[in-house]
C-alpha positions in Angstrom: 19.9 -13.4 -12.5 17.0 -15.5 -13.0 14.5 -12.9 -11.8 11.7 -12.1 -14.4 10.2 -8.7 -14.5 6.4 -8.9 -15.6 4.8 -5.5 -16.1 2.0 -3.6 -18.1 -0.3 -5.9 -19.9 1.0 -9.2 -18.3 -0.3 -7.9 -15.2 -3.7 -7.3 -16.7 -3.8 -10.7 -18.3 -3.0 -12.4 -14.7 -6.5 -11.3 -13.6 -8.6 -11.7 -16.8 -10.4 -14.5 -15.4 -13.6 -13.9 -13.0 -13.2 -14.5 -9.4 -14.2 -18.0 -8.6 -12.5 -18.8 -5.0 -9.2 -19.1 -3.2 -7.5 -22.1 -2.5 -5.4 -22.9 0.4 -2.0 -23.6 0.4 -0.7 -27.1 0.3 2.2 -27.3 2.7 3.9 -30.5 0.7 3.8 -28.9 -2.4 4.7 -25.5 -1.5 7.8 -26.8 0.0 8.6 -28.2 -3.4 8.0 -25.4 -5.2 10.9 -23.0 -6.0 9.4 -20.4 -7.9 8.1 -17.6 -6.0 5.6 -15.0 -7.8 5.1 -11.9 -5.8 3.0 -9.0 -6.8 3.7 -5.5 -5.9 3.5 -1.8 -6.6 6.3 -0.3 -8.5 7.6 2.0 -5.8 8.5 1.4 -3.0 7.3 -2.5 -2.7 9.0 -3.8 -5.8 12.2 -1.8 -5.5 12.4 -3.4 -1.9 11.8 -7.0 -3.1 14.3 -6.5 -6.1 16.7 -5.7 -3.4 16.4 -8.8 -1.8 15.8 -11.2 -5.1 19.8 -12.3 -5.0 19.1 -13.5 -1.5 16.0 -15.7 -2.7 18.0 -17.0 -5.7 20.7 -18.2 -3.1 17.9 -20.3 -1.4 17.3 -21.9 -4.9 14.3 -19.8 -5.8 13.4 -18.4 -9.2 11.9 -15.2 -8.7 8.9 -13.2 -10.6 8.3 -9.8 -9.6 4.9 -8.8 -11.3 4.6 -4.9 -10.8 1.2 -3.3 -10.6 0.1 0.5 -10.8 -3.5 0.2 -9.3 -5.0 -1.0 -5.8 -7.3 -3.7 -7.4 -5.4 -6.2 -9.6 -2.6 -7.3 -6.9 -5.5 -8.5 -4.8 -7.6 -10.4 -7.7 -4.4 -11.9 -8.8 -3.5 -13.2 -5.5 -7.1 -14.3 -4.9 -7.2 -16.4 -8.3 -3.7 -17.8 -7.3 -1.7 -16.2 -9.9 0.6 -14.9 -7.2 2.1 -16.5 -4.2 1.8 -13.2 -2.1 1.6 -9.4 -3.0 3.2 -6.3 -1.3 1.6 -3.2 -1.6 -1.3 -2.6 0.9 -2.1 -2.0 4.7 -4.3 -4.3 6.7 -7.2 -2.0 6.9 -7.5 -1.8 3.1 -6.8 -5.7 2.7 -9.7 -6.6 4.9 -12.0 -4.1 3.3 -11.1 -5.5 -0.1 -11.6 -9.1 1.1 -15.0 -8.2 2.9 -16.1 -6.6 -0.4 -14.7 -9.2 -3.1 -14.1 -12.6 -1.5 -16.2 -15.6 -0.2 -14.8 -15.8 3.1 -13.5 -12.9 5.3 -10.2 -14.5 6.0 -9.5 -15.7 2.1 -6.4 -13.3 2.0 -4.6 -12.5 5.1 -1.5 -10.7 6.5 1.7 -12.9 6.6 3.8 -9.9 8.0 3.8 -6.1 8.4 7.0 -4.7 6.3 6.9 -0.8 6.4 4.7 2.0 7.0 4.0 5.1 4.8 2.6 8.1 6.3 -0.1 9.5 4.4 1.3 13.2 3.4 -0.4 16.6 2.5 1.3 17.9 -0.7 1.0 21.3 -2.3 2.8 23.1 -5.1 0.8 26.3 -4.5 1.1 26.8 -0.9 4.5 26.4 1.4 2.4 25.6 4.6 -0.5 23.5 5.6 -1.9 26.3 7.5 -2.7 28.3 4.4 -5.6 27.2 3.2 -7.8 29.9 1.0 -11.5 29.9 0.8 -12.8 27.1 -1.4 -9.6 25.1 -1.3 -9.5 22.1 -3.5 -8.2 19.1 -1.9 -7.7 15.7 -3.3 -7.8 12.6 -1.6 -7.9 9.0 -2.3 -11.4 7.6 -2.8 -11.1 4.0 -1.4 -12.8 3.5 1.8 -9.9 3.4 4.1 -7.8 5.9 2.7 -10.1 8.4 2.0 -11.3 8.1 5.9 -7.5 8.3 6.8 -7.0 11.4 4.6 -10.0 13.2 6.2 -8.7 12.6 9.4 -5.1 14.0 8.7 -7.1 17.1 7.4 -8.9 17.1 10.8 -5.5 16.9 12.8 -4.8 19.9 10.9 -7.8 21.7 11.9 -9.0 22.2 8.2 -12.2 20.1 8.9 -14.1 18.4 11.7 -15.8 15.2 11.2 -18.8 13.4 12.8 -17.8 11.5 16.0 -17.0 7.9 15.9 -16.8 7.4 11.9 -13.3 6.1 12.0 -12.3 4.1 8.9 -15.8 4.6 7.8 -15.8 8.3 7.5 -16.4 10.1 4.0 -16.9 13.8 3.0 -20.4 13.5 3.9 -19.4 13.1 7.6 -17.7 16.9 7.7 -19.7 18.5 10.1 -17.4 21.9 10.1 -15.7 23.2 7.2 -14.5 26.8 8.1 -12.5 27.0 4.8 -15.1 25.8 2.4 -12.9 22.9 1.3 -14.0 21.0 -1.6 -13.1 17.3 -1.3 -12.2 15.8 -4.6 -12.0 12.0 -4.6 -9.8 10.3 -6.8 -8.3 7.1 -7.3 -5.2 6.5 -4.9 -2.6 6.5 -7.8 -4.2 9.3 -9.7 -3.9 12.0 -6.7 -0.5 13.0 -7.0 -0.8 13.5 -10.7 -3.4 16.3 -10.0 -1.1 18.2 -7.8 -0.6 21.2 -10.2 -4.8 21.4 -10.7 -5.6 21.7 -7.0 -4.5 23.5 -3.6 -3.5 20.2 -1.7 -3.3 16.4 -2.6 -3.1 14.0 0.4 -1.2 11.1 -1.3 -0.1 7.6 -0.1 3.8 7.3 0.1 4.5 4.9 -2.6 2.2 7.1 -5.2 4.2 10.2 -4.0 7.4 8.7 -4.8 5.9 7.3 -8.1 5.0 10.6 -9.2 8.1 12.2 -7.7 6.1 14.9 -5.7 8.0 14.2 -2.2 9.8 17.8 -2.5 6.1 19.1 -2.2 5.6 17.4 0.8 4.2 19.5 3.9 2.9 17.5 6.6 2.3 13.6 7.2 0.6 11.4 9.5 2.5 10.8 13.0 4.7 7.8 12.7 4.1 6.7 16.3 3.8 2.9 17.1 -0.1 2.9 16.9 -0.2 4.4 13.4 2.7 2.6 12.1 0.9 -0.8 13.4 -2.4 0.0 11.9 -1.3 1.2 8.6 1.9 -0.7 8.0 2.2 -2.4 4.6 2.0 -6.0 4.6 3.0 -9.2 2.8 -0.5 -10.6 1.9 -1.2 -14.3 0.9 -4.1 -16.8 0.7 -5.3 -18.3 3.8 -3.2 -21.3 4.6 0.0 -20.1 3.0 1.4 -18.1 5.8 3.7 -20.9 7.1 4.6 -22.2 3.6 8.1 -22.6 3.2 8.3 -20.2 0.3 6.8 -17.7 2.4 9.1 -18.2 5.5 11.8 -18.2 3.2 10.9 -14.8 1.5 10.6 -13.4 5.1 13.9 -14.7 6.2 15.6 -12.5 3.8 13.1 -9.6 3.8 13.0 -8.9 7.6 16.7 -8.1 7.6 19.2 -5.1 8.5 19.7 -5.2 4.7 16.1 -4.0 3.8 16.1 -1.4 6.9 19.2 0.0 5.4 17.7 0.2 2.0 14.5 1.8 3.1 16.4 4.4 5.1 19.0 4.9 2.0 16.3 5.5 -0.5 13.1 6.9 0.6 13.8 10.1 3.1 11.2 9.1 5.7 8.3 8.5 3.5 8.7 4.9 3.8 9.6 3.6 7.2 10.2 0.1 8.5 8.4 -1.5 11.1 9.4 -5.3 11.2 11.7 -6.8 14.1 15.1 -7.4 12.1 16.0 -11.3 12.0 
């Protein structure tokens, strides 16, 4: 197999240069380029991509999968042109990152929605989400969209009440009712599940829960109805102009298939849910 797995230090090296701007895809050059470099979180994103690497190789591609363990470097590397695409985030996070880091609001865009990871409440100390002790400590992701999403999940469970109209801008400062006097502890998303034994509850993204092997402690997730799945679907992100490049079309042609659906359903026990239309 020609796949090259690039991890750890190389992932950091890709983003060492300062941000200078995005370049749009050039159709003719992209059509001739038979190397595709994909940035992905280790679990489940890189695993899902690795499942279809042989199919890309059959189309003549050399595939480089660059694995990342955080939520910042994959977008920096894509923005700098070191990646052809990345796969680790949902659209609200992508849009928020672009608004705060890029020159233009559409420098990075979604090429396709692939799967949904319901945000979950996990606990190694309690067996029911209604078992909330006074002063409970609850760890949540500290990035803008996922923290708001976590707080909304707590509100749905009757643990807190948020001020009206905050949506994806909600922070712990917007808690207007806190009957259990819970303490919200804000941590990097990838760190949250590693603190499971130190807090009463941890609210984690599906990929980070899988990475930390805490899915046995899952108590409740967000609804997997179509609205939530659409809004928070994890996407293939590209630089503006590359959505219709041949290599991205080829990637999606082998990714959005029954093979991927079967792989997800066999490996992730409902923590990852495919959302694309099978081609």
